[in-house]
LUMDOSE-302604 format. One record per residue: residue number from 1; residue in one letter; x negated, y negated, z negated of N, C-alpha, C in turn. Coordinates in Angstrom, 3 decimals. Atoms other than C-alpha are relative to their C-alpha. Layout:
> NUM  A  X  Y  Z  X  Y  Z  X  Y  Z;
...
This chain:
> 1  M  0.850  0.475  -1.104  88.034  32.947  -0.333  0.888  -0.373  1.188;
> 2  Q  -0.800  0.450  -1.112  89.474  30.993  2.600  -0.242  0.870  1.233;
> 3  T  0.088  -0.827  -1.203  90.105  32.636  5.962  -1.277  -0.272  0.777;
> 4  K  1.206  0.350  -0.740  87.242  30.747  7.627  -1.234  0.580  -0.658;
> 5  E  1.143  -0.548  0.736  84.826  31.816  4.890  -0.037  1.516  0.115;
> 6  L  -0.052  -1.446  -0.176  86.022  35.413  5.183  -0.559  0.393  1.360;
> 7  Y  0.483  -0.289  -1.348  85.342  35.328  8.911  -1.511  -0.094  0.056;
> 8  K  1.446  0.166  -0.011  81.821  34.033  8.348  -0.691  1.144  -0.724;
> 9  A  0.585  -1.107  0.753  81.128  36.738  5.763  0.021  1.282  0.823;
> 10  E  -0.104  -1.194  -0.827  82.373  39.459  8.114  -0.946  -0.082  1.193;
> 11  E  0.866  0.188  -1.160  80.382  37.981  10.990  -1.431  0.410  -0.303;
> 12  K  1.363  -0.351  0.385  77.148  38.514  9.063  -0.231  1.499  0.058;
> 13  H  0.115  -1.457  0.012  77.873  42.243  8.914  0.328  0.613  1.357;
> 14  S  -0.347  -0.504  -1.324  78.898  42.522  12.567  -1.239  0.525  0.713;
> 15  A  1.108  -0.582  -0.768  76.748  44.716  14.787  0.143  -0.297  1.489;
> 16  I  -0.257  0.255  -1.415  78.041  43.217  18.036  -1.245  -0.489  0.712;
> 17  D  1.224  0.481  -0.644  74.712  41.486  18.695  -0.929  1.158  0.334;
> 18  K  0.840  -1.176  -0.256  72.918  44.849  18.432  0.560  0.812  1.165;
> 19  V  -0.620  -0.712  -1.114  75.426  46.487  20.777  -0.295  -0.723  1.310;
> 20  A  0.286  0.788  -1.203  74.976  43.647  23.265  -1.466  0.126  0.394;
> 21  G  1.430  -0.142  -0.271  71.201  43.940  22.933  -0.323  1.345  0.620;
> 22  F  0.217  -1.328  -0.571  71.275  47.683  23.608  0.499  0.065  1.439;
> 23  T  -0.561  -0.034  -1.346  73.527  47.255  26.640  -0.901  -0.745  0.976;
> 24  Y  0.898  0.802  -0.834  71.204  44.572  28.013  -1.261  0.795  0.349;
> 25  Q  1.188  -0.821  -0.231  68.170  46.834  27.594  0.315  1.148  0.953;
> 26  F  -0.349  -1.157  -0.828  69.992  49.756  29.186  0.278  -0.426  1.441;
> 27  Y  -0.202  0.513  -1.350  71.071  47.655  32.164  -1.341  -0.232  0.699;
> 28  C  1.342  0.190  -0.575  67.420  46.689  32.705  -0.584  1.342  0.439;
> 29  F  0.469  -1.346  -0.324  66.514  50.383  32.614  0.709  0.539  1.230;
> 30  L  -0.762  -0.524  -1.134  69.300  51.270  35.054  -0.411  -0.667  1.300;
> 31  Y  0.455  0.660  -1.224  68.110  48.654  37.529  -1.326  0.613  0.462;
> 32  C  1.271  -0.662  -0.352  64.609  50.146  37.393  0.255  1.388  0.563;
> 33  L  -0.319  -1.361  -0.432  66.153  53.596  37.821  0.592  0.005  1.407;
> 34  L  -0.630  0.069  -1.317  68.281  52.596  40.803  -0.996  -0.359  1.099;
> 35  T  0.906  0.534  -1.018  65.415  50.849  42.591  -1.352  0.703  0.023;
> 36  M  1.299  -0.670  0.073  62.618  53.321  41.794  -0.402  0.584  1.348;
> 37  E  0.558  -0.516  -1.241  60.351  54.550  44.567  -0.683  1.343  -0.234;
> 38  R  0.674  -1.296  0.109  58.741  57.897  45.310  -1.345  -0.169  -0.705;
> 39  G  1.247  0.068  0.752  55.847  58.565  42.933  0.135  -0.709  -1.332;
> 40  E  -0.210  0.722  1.259  57.376  56.547  40.090  0.752  0.860  -1.017;
> 41  T  -0.788  -0.546  1.098  58.689  57.654  36.694  0.553  -1.174  -0.786;
> 42  V  -0.658  1.086  0.735  61.196  55.407  34.926  0.481  0.557  -1.335;
> 43  S  -0.354  -0.485  1.337  61.780  55.720  31.170  0.687  -1.079  -0.815;
> 44  F  -0.688  0.869  0.958  63.901  54.222  28.405  -0.465  0.359  -1.398;
> 45  E  0.473  -0.190  1.377  62.445  53.781  24.902  -1.075  1.078  -0.100;
> 46  K  1.161  -0.878  0.079  59.309  55.763  25.703  -1.247  -0.841  -0.259;
> 47  W  1.132  0.907  0.183  56.501  53.261  26.261  0.473  -1.362  -0.495;
> 48  D  -0.557  1.304  0.362  58.780  50.249  25.766  1.506  0.092  0.179;
> 49  D  -1.441  -0.041  -0.218  62.438  49.215  26.082  0.299  0.716  1.312;
> 50  A  -0.028  -0.722  -1.275  62.037  50.302  29.700  -1.402  -0.046  0.579;
> 51  A  1.338  -0.030  -0.593  58.960  51.255  31.690  0.042  0.709  1.337;
> 52  V  0.158  -0.627  -1.305  57.963  52.151  35.230  -1.456  0.426  0.140;
> 53  E  1.355  -0.534  -0.178  54.939  54.414  35.749  -0.209  0.378  1.459;
> 54  K  0.378  -0.417  -1.350  53.233  54.806  39.112  -1.507  0.150  0.049;
> 55  G  1.424  -0.251  0.073  49.822  56.425  39.214  -0.528  -0.405  -1.366;
> 56  N  0.575  0.462  1.268  47.669  54.735  36.569  0.651  -1.274  -0.523;
> 57  L  -0.609  1.277  0.394  49.854  51.608  36.420  1.315  0.231  -0.732;
> 58  V  -1.243  -0.049  0.767  52.550  51.237  33.761  0.520  -1.431  -0.155;
> 59  T  -0.656  1.292  0.194  54.941  48.285  33.898  0.956  0.131  -1.180;
> 60  M  -0.764  -0.093  1.240  56.398  47.728  30.435  0.935  -1.199  -0.126;
> 61  L  -0.995  1.059  0.117  59.595  45.737  29.881  0.518  -0.096  -1.425;
> 62  Q  -0.687  0.323  1.246  60.712  44.110  26.653  1.214  -0.829  0.381;
> 63  A  -1.235  0.682  -0.378  64.361  43.093  27.112  0.698  -0.527  -1.246;
> 64  K  -0.570  0.630  1.181  65.784  40.617  24.588  1.217  -0.833  0.373;
> 65  H  -1.291  0.617  -0.327  69.374  39.392  24.562  0.524  -0.802  -1.181;
> 66  T  -0.670  0.770  1.036  71.174  36.676  22.631  1.463  -0.169  0.374;
> 67  I  -1.421  0.250  -0.263  74.931  36.312  22.273  0.347  -1.451  -0.271;
> 68  K  -0.231  1.412  0.283  74.534  32.661  21.271  -0.218  -0.811  1.271;
> 69  V  0.110  0.854  -1.175  75.173  30.165  24.040  0.258  -1.438  -0.402;
> 70  G  -0.179  1.414  0.289  75.161  26.407  24.190  1.324  -0.514  0.517;
> 71  A  -1.219  0.628  -0.492  77.797  23.944  25.325  0.311  0.486  1.409;
> 72  E  -0.484  -0.431  -1.302  79.899  25.073  28.293  -0.619  1.330  0.435;
> 73  G  0.523  -1.324  -0.311  78.387  28.556  28.068  -1.407  0.022  0.540;
> 74  K  1.361  0.059  -0.541  74.902  27.411  29.032  -0.965  0.805  -0.857;
> 75  L  0.993  -0.779  0.725  71.982  29.647  28.097  -0.940  -0.934  -0.748;
> 76  P  0.964  0.811  0.742  69.679  28.271  25.389  -1.406  0.186  0.565;
> 77  N  1.404  -0.124  -0.392  65.977  27.682  25.975  -0.700  0.995  -0.911;
> 78  L  0.857  -0.858  0.807  63.445  30.236  24.788  -1.032  -0.884  -0.681;
> 79  S  0.907  0.889  0.720  61.563  28.375  22.080  -1.419  0.563  0.014;
> 80  D  1.404  -0.411  -0.013  57.765  28.460  21.919  -0.324  0.945  -1.145;
> 81  R  0.239  -0.843  1.171  57.968  30.180  18.525  1.104  1.047  -0.191;
> 82  A  -1.079  -0.984  0.100  60.852  32.549  19.315  -0.531  1.314  -0.566;
> 83  A  0.465  -1.228  0.653  60.517  35.585  17.049  -0.012  1.179  0.962;
> 84  D  -0.054  -1.116  -0.952  61.592  38.000  19.816  -1.188  -0.030  0.953;
> 85  L  1.137  0.127  -0.911  58.901  36.658  22.129  -1.291  0.409  -0.684;
> 86  W  1.264  -0.290  0.683  56.121  36.856  19.555  -0.087  1.438  -0.498;
> 87  K  0.004  -1.420  0.350  57.179  40.306  18.395  -0.402  0.845  1.205;
> 88  A  0.377  -0.725  -1.220  56.898  41.502  22.012  -1.487  -0.125  0.263;
> 89  I  1.429  0.220  -0.226  53.459  39.933  22.420  -0.826  0.768  -1.025;
> 90  D  0.743  -0.675  1.067  52.355  41.379  19.084  -0.001  1.510  0.195;
> 91  V  -0.081  -1.442  -0.278  53.579  44.883  19.990  -0.964  0.370  1.115;
> 92  W  0.891  -0.285  -1.123  51.707  44.741  23.296  -1.468  -0.120  -0.406;
> 93  R  1.390  0.168  0.452  48.524  43.417  21.688  -0.416  1.185  -0.863;
> 94  D  0.290  -1.126  0.884  48.726  46.169  19.079  -0.263  1.274  0.804;
> 95  L  0.224  -1.162  -0.859  49.007  48.806  21.807  -1.365  -0.073  0.686;
> 96  I  1.277  0.174  -0.689  45.984  47.372  23.593  -1.177  0.341  -0.913;
> 97  V  1.143  -0.206  0.904  43.719  47.445  20.535  -0.026  1.410  -0.565;
> 98  G  -0.017  -1.378  0.486  44.826  50.978  19.639  0.635  0.168  -1.352;
> 99  G  -0.690  -0.129  1.275  47.092  50.386  16.675  -0.627  -0.841  -1.088;
> 100  K  0.419  0.831  1.120  46.537  48.891  13.255  -1.479  0.139  -0.312;
> 101  D  1.422  -0.187  0.299  43.055  50.365  12.943  -0.901  -0.523  1.115;
> 102  G  0.796  0.546  -1.094  41.953  48.818  16.260  -1.053  0.961  0.495;
> 103  S  0.945  -1.087  -0.282  40.378  52.068  17.385  -0.656  -0.077  1.380;
> 104  R  0.568  0.046  -1.345  39.678  51.116  21.023  -1.223  -0.911  0.079;
> 105  T  1.150  0.857  -0.280  36.341  49.747  22.217  0.447  -1.106  0.961;
> 106  K  -0.330  1.100  -0.910  36.263  46.561  24.300  0.241  0.517  1.414;
> 107  D  -0.180  -0.565  -1.334  35.852  48.560  27.509  1.318  0.763  0.108;
> 108  E  -1.257  -0.751  0.008  38.764  50.809  26.572  1.195  -0.953  0.012;
> 109  M  -1.069  0.987  0.007  40.927  47.784  25.823  0.153  -0.644  1.371;
> 110  M  -0.052  0.612  -1.323  40.009  46.240  29.162  0.641  0.945  1.005;
> 111  D  -0.619  -0.990  -0.882  40.956  49.458  30.956  1.512  0.058  -0.227;
> 112  Y  -1.439  -0.033  0.324  44.304  49.490  29.140  0.700  -1.198  0.623;
> 113  I  -0.599  1.216  -0.557  45.019  45.900  30.185  0.138  0.112  1.511;
> 114  K  -0.025  -0.109  -1.458  44.122  46.590  33.821  1.053  0.989  0.498;
> 115  N  -0.951  -1.040  -0.400  46.452  49.596  33.883  1.430  -0.270  -0.459;
> 116  H  -1.334  0.330  0.488  49.459  47.787  32.411  0.428  -1.396  0.441;
> 117  E  -0.626  1.296  -0.196  51.805  44.970  33.286  1.072  -0.148  -1.072;
> 118  F  -0.895  0.245  1.123  53.935  43.356  30.581  1.042  -1.038  0.423;
> 119  V  -1.074  0.872  -0.476  57.334  41.847  31.437  0.957  -0.293  -1.156;
> 120  F  -0.950  0.424  1.025  59.431  39.839  28.976  1.264  -0.477  0.707;
> 121  V  -1.278  0.309  -0.646  63.055  39.821  30.160  0.969  -0.489  -1.068;
> 122  C  -0.944  0.518  0.992  65.610  37.672  28.351  1.099  -0.786  0.699;
> 123  N  -1.075  0.817  -0.560  68.849  35.764  28.862  -0.070  -1.425  -0.548;
> 124  K  0.243  1.395  0.351  67.300  32.503  27.694  -0.850  -0.641  1.102;
> 125  K  0.782  0.708  -1.017  65.793  29.860  29.963  -1.451  -0.127  -0.459;
> 126  T  1.417  -0.043  0.370  61.999  30.112  30.030  -0.856  -1.039  0.725;
> 127  A  0.786  0.905  -0.859  60.984  27.367  32.471  -0.907  -0.928  -0.802;
> 128  D  0.774  0.959  0.789  59.761  25.018  29.726  -0.772  0.652  -1.150;
> 129  N  0.686  -0.681  1.092  58.290  27.667  27.439  -1.520  -0.102  0.177;
> 130  I  1.450  0.232  -0.092  54.630  26.902  26.655  -0.755  1.311  0.227;
> 131  V  0.674  -1.291  -0.167  53.655  30.580  26.433  0.104  0.449  1.461;
> 132  K  -0.169  -0.356  -1.415  55.099  31.243  29.898  -0.921  -0.843  0.881;
> 133  K  0.863  0.881  -0.797  53.282  28.230  31.313  -1.462  0.414  -0.128;
> 134  L  1.377  -0.444  0.216  50.030  29.469  29.772  -0.289  1.256  0.811;
> 135  C  0.192  -1.242  -0.763  50.454  32.927  31.310  -0.056  -0.281  1.497;
> 136  D  -0.003  0.357  -1.427  51.290  31.414  34.708  -1.308  -0.677  0.389;
> 137  D  1.249  0.723  -0.282  48.249  29.104  34.530  -1.193  0.949  0.047;
> 138  L  1.112  -0.953  0.046  45.938  31.974  33.640  -0.056  0.848  1.267;
> 139  R  -0.007  -0.770  -1.241  47.056  33.961  36.688  -0.459  -0.854  1.182;
> 140  A  0.350  0.888  -1.112  46.592  30.936  38.936  -1.440  -0.493  -0.075;
> 141  H  1.353  0.548  0.193  43.278  29.754  37.448  -0.733  0.882  -1.010;
> 142  S  0.644  -0.984  0.869  41.126  32.557  36.046  -1.013  -0.613  -0.956;
> 143  D  1.033  0.609  0.830  38.619  30.109  34.558  0.576  -0.931  -1.065;
> 144  I  -0.616  0.879  0.981  41.127  28.300  32.331  -0.526  0.321  -1.400;
> 145  N  0.612  -0.236  1.317  39.717  27.824  28.817  0.698  -0.755  -1.132;
> 146  N  -0.710  0.750  1.036  42.416  26.031  26.819  0.985  0.862  -0.780;
> 147  I  -0.951  -0.897  0.661  44.121  29.107  25.353  0.155  -0.348  -1.476;
> 148  D  -0.074  0.299  1.428  43.232  28.292  21.752  0.708  -1.320  -0.255;
> 149  A  -0.657  1.294  0.164  44.387  24.698  22.202  1.515  0.135  0.133;
> 150  V  -1.433  -0.224  -0.188  47.776  25.877  23.472  0.588  0.723  -1.211;
> 151  L  -0.485  -0.734  1.169  48.139  28.347  20.605  0.038  -0.899  -1.233;
> 152  D  -0.008  0.962  1.112  47.212  25.580  18.143  1.192  -0.941  0.110;
> 153  E  -1.165  0.862  -0.217  49.907  23.392  19.684  1.283  0.699  -0.440;
> 154  I  -1.172  -0.772  0.418  52.484  26.142  19.155  0.032  0.129  -1.519;
> 155  S  0.077  -0.112  1.454  51.269  26.564  15.571  0.513  -1.265  -0.673;
> 156  R  -0.408  1.272  0.615  51.882  22.881  14.859  1.503  -0.227  0.077;
> 157  E  -1.449  0.137  -0.115  55.510  23.269  15.921  0.730  0.645  -1.168;
> 158  G  -0.662  -0.801  1.024  56.231  25.594  13.004  0.325  -0.762  -1.260;
> 159  K  -0.393  0.541  1.294  58.047  24.681  9.830  0.321  1.166  -0.921;
> 160  P  -0.285  -1.118  0.913  58.084  27.008  6.788  1.482  0.086  -0.338;
> 161  V  -1.389  -0.260  0.366  61.494  28.563  6.178  0.018  1.173  -0.963;
> 162  M  0.046  -1.054  1.005  61.855  30.560  2.965  1.042  1.069  0.288;
> 163  E  -0.917  -1.128  -0.069  63.413  34.000  3.138  0.378  0.369  -1.420;
> 164  S  -0.432  -0.243  1.370  65.492  34.521  0.037  0.004  1.477  -0.322;
> 165  G  -0.199  -1.353  0.489  65.485  37.652  -2.064  -1.208  0.895  -0.018;
> 166  D  1.148  -0.905  0.000  61.993  39.038  -1.533  -0.885  -0.218  -1.221;
> 167  G  0.704  0.224  1.256  60.531  37.445  -4.648  -1.486  -0.254  0.129;
> 168  V  1.444  0.204  -0.135  57.084  36.895  -3.165  -0.326  -1.221  0.852;
> 169  G  0.243  1.220  -0.751  57.524  33.630  -1.293  -0.312  0.228  1.458;
> 170  K  0.236  -0.286  -1.407  57.454  35.265  2.134  0.769  -1.002  0.845;
> 171  T  -0.676  0.942  -0.866  58.328  32.886  4.967  0.098  0.531  1.407;
> 172  K  -0.159  -0.344  -1.405  59.654  33.361  8.453  -1.125  -0.619  0.808;
> 173  Y  1.085  0.725  -0.675  57.080  30.794  9.579  -1.281  0.817  -0.032;
> 174  R  1.246  -0.753  0.125  54.196  32.908  8.272  0.045  1.258  0.851;
> 175  S  -0.116  -1.208  -0.802  55.511  35.997  10.022  -0.339  -0.273  1.466;
> 176  V  0.307  0.360  -1.381  55.429  34.330  13.430  -1.424  -0.512  0.102;
> 177  Q  1.339  0.580  -0.045  52.247  32.468  12.589  -1.084  1.080  -0.057;
> 178  M  0.957  -1.104  0.037  50.457  35.703  11.764  -0.194  0.603  1.390;
> 179  M  0.089  -0.546  -1.357  51.267  36.958  15.260  -0.799  -0.940  0.900;
> 180  I  0.742  0.988  -0.785  49.946  33.742  16.797  -1.486  0.060  -0.359;
> 181  D  1.394  -0.057  0.440  46.781  33.930  14.702  -0.699  1.258  0.489;
> 182  D  0.593  -1.254  -0.475  46.214  37.578  15.633  -0.305  -0.066  1.495;
> 183  L  0.268  0.159  -1.430  46.527  36.720  19.321  -1.197  -0.922  0.216;
> 184  K  1.099  0.957  -0.149  44.169  33.774  18.912  -1.347  0.667  -0.266;
> 185  S  1.260  -0.661  0.352  41.510  36.014  17.353  -0.314  1.197  0.905;
> 186  F  0.180  -1.145  -0.903  41.937  38.708  20.055  -0.959  -0.402  1.123;
> 187  E  1.051  0.414  -0.928  38.815  38.575  22.231  0.386  0.114  1.469;
> 188  L  -0.423  -0.171  -1.393  40.605  39.697  25.404  1.360  -0.651  0.265;
> 189  K  -1.328  0.613  -0.123  43.620  37.423  25.018  0.248  -0.588  1.382;
> 190  G  -0.169  0.575  -1.323  43.002  35.694  28.349  0.353  1.051  1.032;
> 191  E  -0.276  -1.091  -0.944  42.909  38.950  30.306  1.382  0.590  -0.250;
> 192  F  -1.312  -0.528  0.363  45.983  40.179  28.433  1.120  -0.914  0.502;
> 193  L  -1.072  0.922  -0.347  48.088  37.055  28.990  0.181  -0.157  1.504;
> 194  K  -0.134  0.015  -1.461  47.338  37.133  32.727  0.996  1.052  0.472;
> 195  R  -0.842  -1.127  -0.406  49.317  40.363  32.823  1.431  -0.125  -0.523;
> 196  V  -1.328  0.202  0.578  52.380  38.915  31.042  0.823  -0.893  0.919;
> 197  T  -0.916  0.795  -0.816  55.301  37.697  33.151  1.361  -0.099  -0.683;
> 198  F  -1.302  0.277  0.616  58.760  36.371  32.302  1.099  0.058  1.055;
> 199  E  -1.179  0.029  -0.861  62.202  36.886  33.811  1.204  -0.435  -0.821;
> 200  T  -1.244  0.431  0.637  65.446  35.123  32.913  1.172  0.590  0.771;
> 201  L  -1.143  -0.652  -0.630  68.512  37.244  33.664  1.105  0.168  -1.033;
> 202  S  -1.128  -0.304  0.866  71.956  37.349  32.133  0.373  1.471  0.185;
> 203  Q  -0.448  -1.383  -0.151  73.585  40.701  31.536  0.794  0.152  1.299;
> 204  G  -0.759  -0.017  -1.244  75.924  39.849  34.409  -0.900  0.005  1.222;
> 205  D  0.957  0.026  -1.110  72.951  39.099  36.657  -0.550  1.393  0.279;
> 206  I  0.595  -1.323  -0.176  71.424  42.524  36.029  1.017  0.975  0.570;
> 207  K  -1.045  -0.883  -0.530  74.713  44.327  36.602  0.247  -0.300  1.475;
> 208  K  -0.219  0.373  -1.397  75.223  42.376  39.833  -1.133  0.517  0.890;
> 209  D  1.138  -0.521  -0.766  71.713  43.321  40.993  0.149  1.504  0.232;
> 210  C  -0.210  -1.447  -0.140  72.555  46.977  40.335  1.091  0.285  1.039;
> 211  V  -1.112  -0.202  -0.925  75.862  46.747  42.194  -0.418  -0.373  1.425;
> 212  D  0.467  0.416  -1.328  74.228  44.874  45.088  -0.918  1.060  0.613;
> 213  H  0.887  -1.054  -0.509  71.590  47.611  45.364  0.818  1.183  0.508;
> 214  I  -0.861  -1.099  -0.429  74.314  50.252  45.570  0.676  -0.349  1.327;
> 215  T  -0.623  0.446  -1.253  75.997  48.209  48.304  -0.991  0.030  1.159;
> 216  D  0.953  0.207  -1.088  72.852  47.488  50.309  -0.800  1.250  0.363;
> 217  Y  0.914  -1.114  -0.253  70.833  50.686  49.931  0.654  1.379  -0.116;
> 218  V  -0.700  -1.276  0.096  73.205  53.462  48.868  1.180  0.016  0.970;
> 219  R  -0.963  0.136  -1.091  75.624  52.178  51.505  1.440  0.252  -0.411;
> 220  F  -1.407  -0.020  0.361  78.875  51.837  49.594  0.600  -1.369  0.314;
> 221  P  -0.646  1.291  -0.212  81.367  49.137  50.567  -0.011  -0.824  -1.292;
> 222  E  0.123  0.885  1.155  81.135  46.127  48.264  1.141  0.180  -0.991;
> 223  E  -1.159  -0.104  0.899  84.651  46.647  46.887  -0.020  1.289  -0.822;
> 224  Y  0.074  -1.256  0.742  83.726  50.178  45.707  -1.258  0.105  -0.867;
> 225  A  1.320  -0.165  0.625  80.172  49.585  44.475  0.036  -0.137  -1.516;
> 226  T  -0.092  0.161  1.458  81.152  48.423  40.981  0.467  1.281  -0.655;
> 227  E  -0.511  -1.273  0.523  83.127  51.623  40.419  -1.099  1.065  -0.002;
> 228  V  1.096  -0.960  -0.091  80.153  53.686  41.571  -1.027  -0.271  -1.092;
> 229  F  0.972  0.345  1.040  77.824  51.798  39.234  0.495  0.404  -1.379;
> 230  E  -0.542  -0.357  1.313  80.133  52.359  36.263  -0.137  1.498  -0.266;
> 231  D  0.177  -1.444  0.171  79.992  56.114  36.853  -1.480  0.353  -0.141;
> 232  F  1.450  -0.167  0.135  76.219  55.949  37.322  -0.424  -0.316  -1.436;
> 233  F  0.266  0.406  1.384  76.038  54.135  33.969  0.457  1.082  -0.980;
> 234  A  -0.564  -0.991  0.925  78.282  56.701  32.261  -0.823  1.287  -0.016;
> 235  E  0.786  -1.220  -0.060  76.220  59.648  33.465  -1.374  -0.184  -0.653;
> 236  A  1.289  0.274  0.643  72.965  58.014  32.333  0.137  -0.036  -1.516;
> 237  V  -0.245  0.015  1.447  74.463  57.427  28.876  0.134  1.425  -0.532;
> 238  K  -0.096  -1.414  0.403  75.348  61.135  28.687  -1.398  0.596  -0.175;
> 239  D  1.368  -0.510  0.078  71.716  61.967  29.401  -0.736  -0.586  -1.194;
> 240  L  0.643  0.654  1.136  70.573  59.439  26.803  0.381  0.677  -1.309;
> 241  F  -0.462  -0.647  1.227  72.701  61.026  24.072  -0.571  1.410  -0.134;
> 242  D  0.547  -1.357  0.018  71.523  64.503  25.047  -1.473  -0.017  -0.402;
> 243  K  1.421  0.107  0.334  67.865  63.452  24.884  -0.189  -0.451  -1.440;
> 244  A  0.122  0.514  1.365  68.369  61.540  21.644  0.246  1.094  -1.026;
> 245  D  -0.281  -1.122  0.905  69.855  64.631  19.986  -1.207  0.922  -0.144;
> 246  K  1.187  -0.856  0.006  66.625  66.443  20.867  -1.265  -0.758  -0.392;
> 247  G  1.151  0.804  0.396  64.373  63.597  19.771  -0.934  -0.323  1.148;
> 248  L  0.818  0.232  -1.182  63.174  62.972  23.321  0.365  -1.329  0.663;
> 249  P  -0.323  1.215  -0.751  62.903  59.778  25.395  0.726  0.353  1.287;
> 250  L  -0.687  -0.200  -1.268  65.053  59.374  28.483  -0.919  -0.430  1.133;
> 251  Q  0.855  0.354  -1.120  63.003  59.495  31.664  0.323  0.867  1.211;
> 252  Y  -0.243  -0.713  -1.254  63.266  60.526  35.309  -1.159  -0.266  0.948;
> 253  T  0.846  0.176  -1.172  60.819  61.131  38.109  0.917  -0.374  1.173;
> 254  F  -0.799  0.352  -1.181  61.937  60.041  41.589  0.874  1.181  0.419;
> 255  D  -0.768  -1.172  -0.426  62.997  63.581  42.483  1.089  0.356  -1.009;
> 256  E  -1.010  -0.281  1.030  64.802  64.054  39.145  1.157  -0.982  0.101;
> 257  Q  -1.058  1.001  -0.147  66.709  60.818  39.643  0.892  0.342  1.183;
> 258  K  -0.762  -0.312  -1.213  67.728  61.807  43.140  0.904  1.205  -0.214;
> 259  K  -0.779  -1.220  0.227  68.867  65.264  42.074  1.142  -0.251  -0.984;
> 260  R  -1.002  0.218  1.061  70.714  64.037  38.961  1.146  -0.898  0.462;
> 261  F  -1.020  1.006  -0.276  72.577  61.083  40.446  0.568  0.051  1.419;
> 262  E  -0.576  -0.118  -1.339  73.139  62.076  44.054  1.432  0.495  -0.061;
> 263  R  -1.366  -0.510  0.092  76.248  63.935  42.927  0.985  -1.102  -0.388;
> 264  V  -0.848  1.149  0.296  77.582  60.648  41.519  0.396  -0.684  1.305;
> 265  F  -0.273  0.666  -1.268  77.260  59.053  44.929  0.812  0.890  0.932;
> 266  Q  -0.698  -0.925  -0.885  78.443  62.160  46.772  1.469  0.119  -0.370;
> 267  Y  -1.391  -0.080  0.459  81.577  62.356  44.633  0.819  -1.138  0.597;
> 268  H  -0.736  1.162  -0.489  82.586  58.866  45.644  0.102  -0.009  1.523;
> 269  R  -0.080  -0.081  -1.455  81.763  59.488  49.300  1.134  0.929  0.434;
> 270  E  -1.007  -0.992  -0.359  84.134  62.460  49.294  1.411  -0.410  -0.403;
> 271  E  -1.316  0.448  0.432  86.951  60.675  47.471  0.590  -0.970  1.018;
> 272  K  -0.657  0.905  -0.934  89.467  58.919  49.668  -0.109  -1.422  -0.503;
> 273  G  0.173  1.385  0.397  88.569  55.257  49.537  -1.171  -0.223  -0.914;
> 274  G  1.205  0.120  0.815  85.668  55.980  47.221  0.189  -0.669  -1.337;
> 275  V  -0.170  0.765  1.225  87.273  54.473  44.121  0.426  0.834  -1.193;
> 276  S  -0.415  -0.826  1.130  88.408  57.411  41.997  -1.163  0.265  -0.934;
> 277  R  1.054  -0.294  0.977  86.467  58.021  38.802  -0.337  1.476  0.026;
> 278  M  0.414  -1.396  0.046  84.470  61.174  38.377  0.660  0.702  -1.175;
> 279  R  -0.542  -0.820  1.087  85.980  63.965  36.328  -0.682  1.359  0.062;
> 280  N  0.537  -1.351  0.127  84.433  67.168  35.069  -1.239  0.244  0.842;
> 281  L  1.260  -0.216  -0.726  81.024  66.669  36.672  -0.831  1.034  -0.733;
């Protein structure tokens, strides 16, 4: 086998995309954690990739990352039939109806929708995505009635792509199409989609937002804030591993966050110049 072919074969078994995806999700969680307010609880992999709870309101974040970029490093567009997008929508719809058995009544489903916000965060451009435009239109015009027409338009974009090796003629197209069809048949789809918003952020953008918050609100000089964030990140990862070993989600109340991470900030305040890494915390 030629060197180029060997590289391609090894690339298929690489887990770098999963590592990048996890880091992206964790950065989203850390930003929520850094910017949380009194009365909030922030969690990782509890209700969703990340979530912010305040009173009866839960903001759920699905964070999806791609390592594929276009020419000159430009981010690709989020396609109307992107599997990551439709999996997120399908997961949220499933939660609303009460699981596979659809155990919730219509009133219960409506209460769930009113008490939740759904945020799809990705490092792809979403400006031209039809699903995003539909969600934006629904928030701006509550009487809009072209949801089925938009979903039909997305359906027509699909092309069957066979998945080899399953022996039953399963297609990638059908998998996404099933999610579209399930949303189309969902009686509260309009109310649900009003609560769905989109954000386009690169991993660098999220890290910069975290560092900027440390500079602006935790009051560290800009040249030291990155170092502080890296230690904040490291301590949160320690907590994640500890919780994972116990089969528990990672979450903090406002007071727990303050108590746990104030020593990170205090350490750097006490160090000359504020740039030494923490040791033996």
